[in-house]
N, CA, C and O of each residue as an XYZ file, in Angstrom:
208
protein
N     -21.412      8.138      1.325
C     -20.745      9.378      1.076
C     -19.407      9.050      0.417
O     -18.733      8.094      0.800
N     -19.040      9.843     -0.563
C     -17.750      9.715     -1.226
C     -16.897     10.906     -0.821
O     -17.332     12.054     -0.912
N     -15.689     10.626     -0.376
C     -14.750     11.669      0.006
C     -13.482     11.473     -0.812
O     -12.900     10.388     -0.823
N     -13.065     12.518     -1.488
C     -11.810     12.481     -2.239
C     -10.748     13.147     -1.379
O     -10.908     14.285     -0.939
N      -9.661     12.419     -1.146
C      -8.631     12.951     -0.260
C      -7.260     12.474     -0.697
O      -7.095     11.368     -1.210
N      -6.295     13.327     -0.482
C      -4.906     12.942     -0.665
C      -4.268     12.649      0.691
O      -3.088     12.305      0.766
N      -5.044     12.787      1.753
C      -4.578     12.525      3.110
C      -4.769     11.049      3.427
O      -5.876     10.619      3.750
N      -3.717     10.287      3.338
C      -3.803      8.843      3.518
C      -4.202      8.451      4.931
O      -4.910      7.461      5.116
N      -3.764      9.202      5.926
C      -4.153      8.904      7.309
C      -5.664      9.032      7.474
O      -6.292      8.208      8.139
N      -6.232     10.042      6.882
C      -7.684     10.254      6.951
C      -8.420      9.095      6.274
O      -9.367      8.545      6.836
N      -7.986      8.733      5.080
C      -8.636      7.636      4.349
C      -8.559      6.335      5.134
O      -9.515      5.560      5.171
N      -7.440      6.113      5.743
C      -7.232      4.877      6.497
C      -8.111      4.825      7.744
O      -8.639      3.768      8.089
N      -8.267      5.956      8.416
C      -8.997      5.983      9.687
C     -10.510      6.054      9.541
O     -11.229      5.421     10.313
N     -11.007      6.811      8.570
C     -12.453      7.043      8.515
C     -13.171      6.261      7.432
O     -14.394      6.128      7.475
N     -12.432      5.742      6.461
C     -13.089      5.025      5.366
C     -13.392      3.581      5.714
O     -12.683      2.956      6.503
N     -14.453      3.058      5.116
C     -14.698      1.621      5.238
C     -14.437      0.927      3.905
O     -14.454     -0.300      3.810
N     -14.194      1.742      2.877
C     -13.825      1.256      1.544
C     -12.923      2.316      0.929
O     -13.230      3.506      0.996
N     -11.823      1.898      0.337
C     -10.856      2.826     -0.243
C     -10.633      2.441     -1.700
O     -10.465      1.267     -2.029
N     -10.633      3.445     -2.563
C     -10.309      3.241     -3.976
C      -9.003      3.951     -4.262
O      -8.801      5.079     -3.811
N      -8.120      3.317     -5.000
C      -6.887      3.954     -5.448
C      -7.016      4.156     -6.939
O      -7.198      3.203     -7.696
N      -6.918      5.424     -7.362
C      -7.085      5.774     -8.767
C      -5.813      6.401     -9.321
O      -5.060      7.058     -8.602
N      -5.592      6.188    -10.597
C      -4.486      6.817    -11.309
C      -4.963      7.094    -12.722
O      -5.472      6.203    -13.401
N      -4.797      8.330    -13.159
C      -5.214      8.756    -14.501
C      -6.695      8.451    -14.758
O      -7.083      8.072    -15.863
N      -7.511      8.625    -13.712
C      -8.948      8.456    -13.855
C      -9.439      7.018    -13.853
O     -10.623      6.772    -14.081
N      -8.553      6.069    -13.601
C      -8.933      4.658    -13.586
C      -8.738      4.087    -12.188
O      -7.752      4.390    -11.517
N      -9.675      3.266    -11.759
C      -9.547      2.581    -10.479
C      -8.563      1.432    -10.663
O      -8.805      0.510    -11.442
N      -7.454      1.500     -9.939
C      -6.445      0.448    -10.021
C      -6.621     -0.606     -8.935
O      -6.281     -1.774     -9.123
N      -7.158     -0.174     -7.795
C      -7.343     -1.122     -6.691
C      -8.415     -0.575     -5.765
O      -8.569      0.639     -5.631
N      -9.150     -1.465     -5.130
C     -10.154     -1.060     -4.155
C     -10.296     -2.147     -3.106
O     -10.069     -3.327     -3.370
N     -10.676     -1.722     -1.916
C     -10.860     -2.674     -0.833
C     -11.006     -1.976      0.495
O     -11.191     -0.760      0.555
N     -10.921     -2.740      1.548
C     -10.985     -2.168      2.888
C      -9.685     -1.401      3.128
O      -8.694     -1.630      2.435
N      -9.685     -0.497      4.099
C      -8.426      0.184      4.417
C      -7.294     -0.805      4.720
O      -6.153     -0.587      4.311
N      -7.606     -1.883      5.429
C      -6.567     -2.880      5.730
C      -6.023     -3.503      4.447
O      -4.811     -3.664      4.304
N      -6.909     -3.855      3.511
C      -6.462     -4.424      2.232
C      -5.532     -3.463      1.501
O      -4.458     -3.849      1.038
N      -5.956     -2.218      1.406
C      -5.220     -1.232      0.619
C      -3.884     -0.875      1.262
O      -2.864     -0.817      0.575
N      -3.878     -0.639      2.560
C      -2.664     -0.151      3.218
C      -1.731     -1.264      3.697
O      -0.520     -1.060      3.769
N      -2.270     -2.423      4.021
C      -1.437     -3.506      4.541
C      -1.088     -4.560      3.492
O      -0.072     -5.244      3.612
N      -1.931     -4.692      2.462
C      -1.728     -5.745      1.461
C      -1.981     -5.220      0.040
O      -2.791     -5.798     -0.685
N      -1.312     -4.148     -0.369
C      -1.548     -3.623     -1.717
C      -1.139     -4.652     -2.768
O      -0.174     -5.393     -2.580
N      -1.878     -4.692     -3.874
C      -1.620     -5.671     -4.919
C      -0.899     -5.083     -6.131
O       0.038     -5.690     -6.649
N      -1.329     -3.909     -6.582
C      -0.735     -3.361     -7.807
C       0.556     -2.593     -7.494
O       0.685     -1.957     -6.448
N       1.488     -2.671     -8.418
C       2.797     -2.029     -8.224
C       2.678     -0.518     -8.066
O       3.423      0.078     -7.288
N       1.763      0.108     -8.784
C       1.595      1.562     -8.691
C       1.194      1.969     -7.279
O       1.700      2.960     -6.753
N       0.300      1.222     -6.669
C      -0.120      1.516     -5.296
C       1.026      1.255     -4.323
O       1.237      2.043     -3.402
N       1.757      0.184     -4.505
C       2.900     -0.108     -3.635
C       3.918      1.035     -3.687
O       4.421      1.465     -2.649
N       4.220      1.523     -4.880
C       5.159      2.636     -5.037
C       4.630      3.895     -4.372
O       5.370      4.594     -3.679
N       3.352      4.186     -4.579
C       2.734      5.377     -4.002
C       2.785      5.334     -2.477
O       3.178      6.316     -1.848
N       2.400      4.227     -1.880
C       2.394      4.119     -0.427
C       3.812      4.225      0.145
O       4.012      4.812      1.208
N       4.775      3.666     -0.549
C       6.158      3.740     -0.085
C       6.637      5.178     -0.025
O       7.472      5.514      0.814
N       6.127      6.031     -0.898
C       6.555      7.429     -0.943
C       5.811      8.302      0.051
O       6.384      9.262      0.564
N       4.555      7.999      0.337
C       3.754      8.912      1.164
C       3.597      8.470      2.615
O       3.224      9.281      3.463
N       3.866      7.241      2.913
C       3.689      6.787      4.304
C       5.015      6.704      5.015
O       5.064      6.341      6.190
């Protein structure tokens, strides 16, 4: 099942794979732990800093 959400808490808790997209392109993907604890791309780091 694919769920599109802007609710980061929901994505972190219920997903087993998370994709981070910007302008229709996948910038990063991985487990919730990878995405939220060890982001790689600067765009994702900036986004998480603003919303979490």
